[in-house]
C-alpha positions as CSV (number, residue, x, y, z in Angstrom):
1,X,72.7,-163.5,94.3
2,X,69.5,-165.0,95.6
3,X,69.4,-166.7,99.0
4,X,67.3,-169.8,99.6
5,X,64.9,-168.8,102.4
6,X,62.2,-170.6,104.2
7,X,60.1,-169.4,107.2
8,X,58.5,-171.5,109.9
9,X,56.7,-170.8,113.2
10,X,56.7,-172.9,116.3
11,X,53.5,-173.4,118.3
12,X,54.8,-171.1,121.0
13,X,55.3,-168.3,118.5
14,X,59.0,-168.4,117.8
15,X,59.7,-167.5,114.2
16,X,62.4,-169.4,112.4
17,X,64.1,-168.4,109.1
18,X,66.4,-170.8,107.4
19,X,68.9,-170.2,104.6
20,X,71.0,-173.3,103.9
21,X,74.3,-173.2,102.0
22,X,76.6,-176.2,102.0
23,X,79.5,-174.5,100.2
24,X,81.7,-174.3,103.3
25,X,81.3,-176.2,106.6
26,X,80.2,-173.2,108.7
27,X,76.9,-172.1,110.1
28,X,75.6,-169.0,111.8
29,X,72.6,-168.2,114.0
30,X,71.2,-164.9,114.9
31,X,68.5,-164.6,117.6
32,X,66.6,-161.3,117.5
33,X,64.5,-160.3,120.4
34,X,61.9,-157.6,119.8
35,X,63.2,-155.3,122.6
36,X,65.5,-152.3,122.4
37,X,65.9,-149.0,124.2
38,X,62.7,-147.8,122.5
39,X,60.8,-150.2,124.8
40,X,62.1,-148.6,128.0
41,X,60.1,-146.4,130.3
42,X,61.1,-142.9,131.4
43,X,63.3,-143.2,134.5
44,X,64.4,-146.7,133.5
45,X,66.7,-146.2,130.6
46,X,69.5,-148.6,129.8
47,X,67.5,-151.8,130.7
48,X,67.7,-153.3,127.2
49,X,71.5,-153.0,127.1
50,X,71.9,-154.1,130.7
51,X,69.9,-157.2,129.9
52,X,72.2,-158.0,127.0
53,X,74.9,-158.4,129.6
54,X,72.7,-160.4,131.9
55,X,72.1,-163.0,129.2
56,X,75.7,-164.2,129.5
57,X,75.6,-164.7,133.3
58,X,74.5,-168.3,133.3
59,X,71.4,-170.4,132.9
60,X,70.1,-173.7,134.4
61,X,72.7,-175.9,132.6
62,X,75.4,-173.3,131.7
63,X,77.7,-171.6,134.2
64,X,78.5,-167.9,134.4
65,X,80.5,-166.8,131.3
66,X,80.5,-170.3,130.0
67,X,78.4,-169.5,127.0
68,X,81.4,-167.8,125.4
69,X,83.7,-170.7,126.6
70,X,81.5,-173.4,124.9
71,X,81.4,-171.5,121.6
72,X,85.0,-170.6,121.5
73,X,86.0,-174.1,122.6
74,X,84.8,-175.6,119.4
75,X,86.3,-172.8,117.2
76,X,83.3,-170.5,117.0
77,X,82.6,-166.9,117.9
78,X,79.7,-165.3,119.6
79,X,78.5,-161.8,120.7
80,X,75.5,-159.6,121.1
81,X,74.4,-156.0,120.4
82,X,71.6,-153.8,121.5
83,X,70.1,-150.9,119.5
84,X,67.0,-148.7,119.7
85,X,64.9,-151.3,117.9
86,X,66.2,-154.8,119.0
87,X,68.6,-156.9,120.9
88,X,70.4,-159.7,118.9
89,X,72.6,-162.6,120.0
90,X,74.6,-164.3,117.3
91,X,77.2,-167.0,116.8
92,X,79.3,-168.5,114.0
93,X,80.2,-172.2,114.4
94,X,81.6,-175.2,112.6
95,X,78.5,-176.7,111.0
96,X,78.9,-179.9,113.1
97,X,78.5,-177.7,116.3
98,X,75.4,-175.8,115.3
99,X,73.3,-177.9,117.7
100,X,75.5,-176.6,120.5
101,X,74.7,-173.0,119.6
102,X,71.0,-173.7,119.4
103,X,70.9,-175.5,122.7
104,X,72.8,-172.7,124.5
105,X,70.3,-170.1,123.2
106,X,67.3,-172.2,124.2
107,X,68.7,-172.8,127.7
108,X,69.1,-169.2,128.5
109,X,65.8,-168.2,126.9
110,X,64.1,-170.9,129.1
111,X,66.0,-170.6,132.4
112,X,68.3,-167.6,132.7
113,X,69.9,-167.3,136.1
114,X,69.2,-163.7,137.2
115,X,70.6,-163.5,140.7
116,X,71.0,-160.4,142.8
117,X,74.8,-160.9,142.6
118,X,74.8,-161.2,138.8
119,X,72.6,-158.2,138.5
120,X,74.8,-156.0,140.7
121,X,78.0,-157.2,139.0
122,X,76.6,-156.4,135.5
123,X,75.1,-153.1,136.5
124,X,78.5,-152.0,137.7
125,X,80.0,-153.3,134.4
126,X,77.5,-151.3,132.3
127,X,78.1,-148.1,134.4
128,X,81.8,-148.5,133.8
129,X,81.1,-149.0,130.1
130,X,79.1,-145.7,130.2
131,X,82.1,-144.0,131.7
132,X,84.3,-145.3,128.9
133,X,81.9,-144.5,126.0
134,X,80.2,-141.3,127.2
135,X,81.6,-139.6,130.3
136,X,85.3,-140.1,129.5
137,X,85.2,-140.2,125.7
138,X,85.7,-137.3,123.3
139,X,82.3,-136.2,121.9
140,X,80.5,-138.8,124.2
141,X,78.3,-136.3,126.0
142,X,77.7,-134.5,122.7
143,X,76.3,-137.7,121.1
144,X,73.8,-138.0,124.0
145,X,72.9,-134.3,123.5
146,X,72.5,-134.9,119.8
147,X,70.1,-137.8,120.4
148,X,67.9,-135.6,122.7
149,X,67.9,-132.8,120.2
150,X,67.0,-135.0,117.2
151,X,64.0,-136.7,118.6
152,X,60.8,-135.3,120.2
153,X,59.6,-138.8,121.4
154,X,61.1,-140.5,124.4
155,X,61.4,-143.9,122.7
156,X,64.3,-142.7,120.4
157,X,65.3,-139.6,122.3
158,X,67.5,-141.2,124.9
159,X,70.8,-143.1,124.7
160,X,70.8,-146.9,124.3
161,X,73.3,-147.2,127.1
162,X,71.0,-145.2,129.5
163,X,71.3,-142.3,131.9
164,X,73.6,-142.6,134.9
165,X,70.8,-141.8,137.4
166,X,68.6,-144.5,135.9
167,X,71.3,-147.2,136.1
168,X,71.9,-146.3,139.7
169,X,68.2,-146.5,140.5
170,X,67.3,-149.8,138.8
171,X,66.5,-152.8,141.0
172,X,66.9,-156.5,140.8
173,X,63.1,-157.1,140.7
174,X,62.7,-154.7,137.7
175,X,65.3,-156.7,135.8
176,X,63.6,-160.0,136.5
177,X,60.3,-158.5,135.3
178,X,62.1,-157.2,132.1
179,X,63.2,-160.8,131.2
180,X,59.7,-162.1,131.8
181,X,58.1,-159.5,129.5
182,X,60.5,-159.5,126.6
183,X,62.5,-162.7,126.5
184,X,59.8,-165.0,125.2
185,X,59.7,-167.2,122.1
186,X,56.8,-165.3,120.6
187,X,58.8,-162.1,120.9
188,X,61.8,-163.4,119.0
189,X,63.1,-164.4,115.5
190,X,65.7,-167.1,115.1
191,X,67.6,-166.9,111.7
192,X,70.1,-169.5,110.5
193,X,72.4,-169.5,107.5
194,X,75.1,-171.8,106.3
195,X,75.8,-175.5,106.2
196,X,72.9,-177.4,107.7
197,X,70.1,-179.7,106.6
198,X,66.8,-177.8,106.9
199,X,64.5,-180.6,108.1
200,X,66.8,-182.0,110.6
201,X,67.7,-178.5,111.9
202,X,64.0,-177.5,112.2
203,X,63.4,-180.7,114.2
204,X,66.3,-179.8,116.5
205,X,64.9,-176.3,117.0
206,X,61.5,-177.7,117.8
207,X,63.1,-180.1,120.3
208,X,65.2,-177.3,122.0
209,X,62.7,-174.4,121.9
210,X,59.3,-175.9,121.4
211,X,58.4,-176.4,125.1
212,X,59.4,-172.8,126.2
213,X,56.2,-171.0,127.3
214,X,55.0,-168.1,125.3
215,X,53.9,-164.9,127.1
216,X,51.7,-161.9,126.3
217,X,53.2,-159.7,123.5
218,X,54.4,-156.4,125.0
219,X,52.6,-153.3,123.7
220,X,54.3,-151.5,120.9
221,X,56.2,-148.4,122.0
222,X,55.1,-144.9,121.0
223,X,57.6,-143.8,118.3
224,X,55.5,-141.0,116.8
225,X,57.8,-138.0,116.1
226,X,56.0,-135.0,114.6
227,X,57.5,-133.4,111.5
228,X,60.0,-130.7,112.4
229,X,59.8,-127.4,110.4
230,X,62.0,-125.3,112.5
231,X,65.8,-125.3,112.7
232,X,67.5,-125.8,116.1
233,X,71.2,-125.1,116.7
234,X,73.2,-125.6,119.9
235,X,76.8,-125.2,120.8
236,X,78.7,-127.2,123.5
237,X,82.3,-127.4,124.6
238,X,84.1,-130.6,125.3
239,X,87.3,-130.8,127.3
240,X,88.2,-134.2,125.8
241,X,87.7,-133.1,122.1
242,X,90.7,-132.2,120.0
243,X,89.0,-130.9,116.9
244,X,85.7,-129.0,116.4
245,X,82.9,-131.0,114.9
246,X,79.4,-130.2,113.6
247,X,76.6,-132.7,113.6
248,X,73.5,-132.0,111.4
249,X,70.4,-134.3,111.6
250,X,67.3,-134.2,109.4
251,X,64.2,-136.3,109.9
252,X,63.7,-139.2,107.6
253,X,61.3,-142.1,107.2
254,X,61.8,-145.6,108.6
255,X,62.9,-149.0,107.3
256,X,59.7,-150.1,105.7
257,X,58.9,-146.8,103.9
258,X,58.0,-146.8,100.2
259,X,61.0,-144.4,99.5
260,X,63.5,-146.5,101.4
261,X,65.5,-147.3,98.3
262,X,65.5,-143.7,97.1
263,X,67.1,-142.8,100.4
264,X,69.7,-145.5,99.9
265,X,70.6,-144.0,96.6
266,X,70.7,-140.5,98.0
267,X,73.0,-141.6,100.9
268,X,75.4,-143.3,98.5
269,X,75.5,-140.2,96.2
270,X,76.2,-137.8,99.0
271,X,78.3,-139.7,101.5
272,X,79.6,-143.1,100.4
273,X,83.2,-143.4,99.3
274,X,85.9,-141.0,98.2
275,X,84.1,-140.0,95.0
276,X,80.9,-139.0,96.9
277,X,79.7,-135.5,96.6
278,X,80.4,-134.6,100.2
279,X,83.9,-136.1,100.3
280,X,84.9,-134.5,96.9
281,X,83.6,-131.0,97.9
282,X,84.4,-130.8,101.6
283,X,87.7,-132.7,101.8
284,X,89.3,-132.6,98.4
285,X,88.2,-129.6,96.4
286,X,87.4,-126.9,98.9
287,X,89.1,-128.4,101.9
288,X,86.4,-127.2,104.3
289,X,86.7,-130.4,106.4
290,X,89.3,-133.0,107.2
291,X,86.6,-135.7,107.5
292,X,82.9,-136.1,106.6
293,X,80.5,-139.0,107.4
294,X,76.9,-139.7,108.0
295,X,74.0,-141.4,106.2
296,X,70.5,-142.7,106.3
297,X,69.7,-144.1,109.7
298,X,66.6,-146.2,109.0
299,X,64.7,-147.6,112.0
300,X,61.5,-149.5,112.6
301,X,59.9,-146.1,113.4
302,X,60.9,-142.8,111.9
303,X,64.6,-142.4,111.0
304,X,67.3,-139.7,110.5
305,X,69.5,-138.5,107.8
306,X,72.7,-137.4,109.4
307,X,75.9,-135.5,108.5
308,X,79.1,-135.0,110.5
309,X,81.9,-132.7,109.5
310,X,85.2,-132.4,111.3
311,X,87.0,-129.0,110.9
312,X,90.6,-127.9,111.7
313,X,89.4,-124.8,113.5
314,X,86.1,-123.6,115.2
315,X,85.8,-120.9,112.5
316,X,85.4,-123.7,109.9
317,X,82.2,-125.1,111.2
318,X,79.9,-122.4,109.8
319,X,81.2,-122.9,106.2
320,X,80.7,-126.6,106.6
321,X,77.1,-126.1,107.7
322,X,76.4,-123.7,104.8
323,X,78.0,-126.0,102.2
324,X,76.1,-129.1,103.5
325,X,72.7,-127.3,103.2
326,X,73.7,-126.2,99.7
327,X,74.4,-129.8,98.8
328,X,71.0,-130.8,100.1
329,X,69.4,-128.1,98.0
330,X,71.3,-129.2,95.0
331,X,70.1,-132.8,95.5
332,X,66.5,-131.6,95.4
333,X,66.9,-129.3,92.3
334,X,69.4,-131.2,90.1
335,X,69.1,-134.8,89.0
336,X,72.2,-136.9,89.2
337,X,74.1,-137.0,85.9
338,X,74.0,-140.2,83.9
339,X,77.6,-141.0,84.8
340,X,77.0,-140.3,88.5
341,X,73.8,-142.3,88.5
342,X,75.6,-145.4,87.1
343,X,78.4,-145.1,89.6
344,X,76.0,-144.6,92.6
345,X,73.9,-147.6,91.7
346,X,77.0,-149.8,91.2
347,X,78.3,-148.9,94.6
348,X,74.9,-149.5,96.3
349,X,74.5,-152.9,94.6
350,X,78.1,-153.9,95.5
351,X,77.5,-153.0,99.2
352,X,74.3,-155.1,99.2
353,X,76.0,-158.1,97.7
354,X,79.1,-157.8,99.9
355,X,76.9,-157.7,103.0
356,X,75.7,-161.2,102.3
357,X,79.1,-162.8,101.6
358,X,79.4,-164.4,105.0
359,X,76.9,-166.7,106.6
360,X,76.7,-164.5,109.7
361,X,75.9,-161.4,107.6
362,X,73.1,-163.4,106.0
363,X,71.6,-164.7,109.3
364,X,71.6,-161.2,110.7
365,X,70.1,-159.6,107.6
366,X,67.4,-162.3,107.5
367,X,66.6,-161.9,111.2
368,X,66.4,-158.1,111.0
369,X,64.2,-158.1,107.9
370,X,61.8,-160.6,109.5
371,X,61.5,-158.6,112.7
372,X,61.4,-155.1,111.2
373,X,59.2,-155.5,108.1
374,X,57.9,-159.1,108.4
375,X,59.6,-160.1,105.1
376,X,62.3,-162.8,105.3
377,X,62.7,-162.5,101.5
378,X,63.5,-158.7,101.8
379,X,67.2,-159.1,101.0
380,X,66.4,-161.2,97.9
381,X,64.3,-158.3,96.6
382,X,66.7,-155.5,97.5
383,X,68.5,-155.2,94.1
384,X,65.2,-155.5,92.2
385,X,63.7,-152.7,94.2
386,X,66.8,-150.6,94.0
387,X,66.8,-150.9,90.2
388,X,63.3,-149.3,90.2
389,X,64.5,-146.0,91.7
390,X,64.6,-143.1,89.3
391,X,66.5,-139.8,89.6
392,X,63.3,-137.9,90.1
393,X,62.6,-140.1,93.2
394,X,65.8,-139.0,94.7
395,X,65.0,-135.4,94.0
396,X,61.6,-135.8,95.5
397,X,62.7,-137.2,98.9
398,X,65.5,-134.5,99.1
399,X,62.8,-131.9,98.4
400,X,60.2,-133.3,100.8
401,X,62.4,-134.0,103.7
402,X,65.7,-132.1,103.6
403,X,64.9,-128.5,102.9
404,X,63.8,-127.4,106.3
405,X,63.5,-128.6,109.9
406,X,67.0,-129.8,111.0
407,X,69.0,-129.8,114.2
408,X,72.7,-129.0,114.4
409,X,75.1,-129.4,117.3
410,X,78.6,-127.8,117.3
411,X,81.2,-129.3,119.6
412,X,84.2,-127.0,120.4
413,X,87.3,-128.1,122.3
414,X,87.7,-126.3,125.5
């Protein structure tokens, strides 16, 4: 499945990626801003996520919370997410309403209404969200601790949702400055997929976005994370947890690394599906865990290879740790069998194809690839590059990266 892809750049620096498909009368847009929690400064964590909320508080021609109302009123859906590496805003619309979605995004890029009242309201909303997801959630504090343990650099070593003290201390003026620095057309990628005519749509984008002023590009954050050669283990108790869990993280390379596709194969072999090595050994054959999960967390900077095992008793965590490290050693020493190799590649290929079934998935994948590795055609080359991976490549990355230097965090119910 090869997507039609064309890339354009407006005079103000906005990058536009188009992938038309007239098979159904639906279109999707995904606007990626080059700002995530990795761009935050120490003492000011949580700004990127807070600003995701602020972007729905109204603009020059759109009232507070009316962005959702306009999209939903014509049968569409919209939302946004923030990660360490980016903030994205997306919508799926009937194709005859795509102009509405574009106009809404342009209006808030140009003229967001950041008022003291809106700022305080959304700051309280984000603090309540933190209570829900971290302070009052099973394993919530443990996930923050795991983030801090896994990274030596600040950029990735703090939670996307931010620290409580930082959210309490942030001010209205700082949020206004944040918008001015990061929410500029030359710091964004707009990706569209679905039923539209490319030339007419590009003219519409030029009309809506073309006169928005560019700004200086923010400096790239420091994401350097020295290779870890020691093992670090910590144990915490959690009064909200009901079952003991062990988290194990290894360092891994990032999204654009030459071995990215070997890591995709390794992740699939070890952790994807009921026939994966981890599920078969831990859950079915030896019944060491009642659930396992994890995978290759590829980022724009360095990444992680993670494993999570849920046990029925605290005494079961150490056998899970030992067995996981055995599986990593096995992956380095033994090539996948021919039968397993065929199964793993088939599952990885299927996952890649299924991710592009919907127009929203396509728009988001195109936007991410353009922002992360400056390659709009990345998805079209995925299967070709995956097919070039060999069993010895998988062994090599397991040997080079996964034989030492990991962190583990045990969470015990109180």
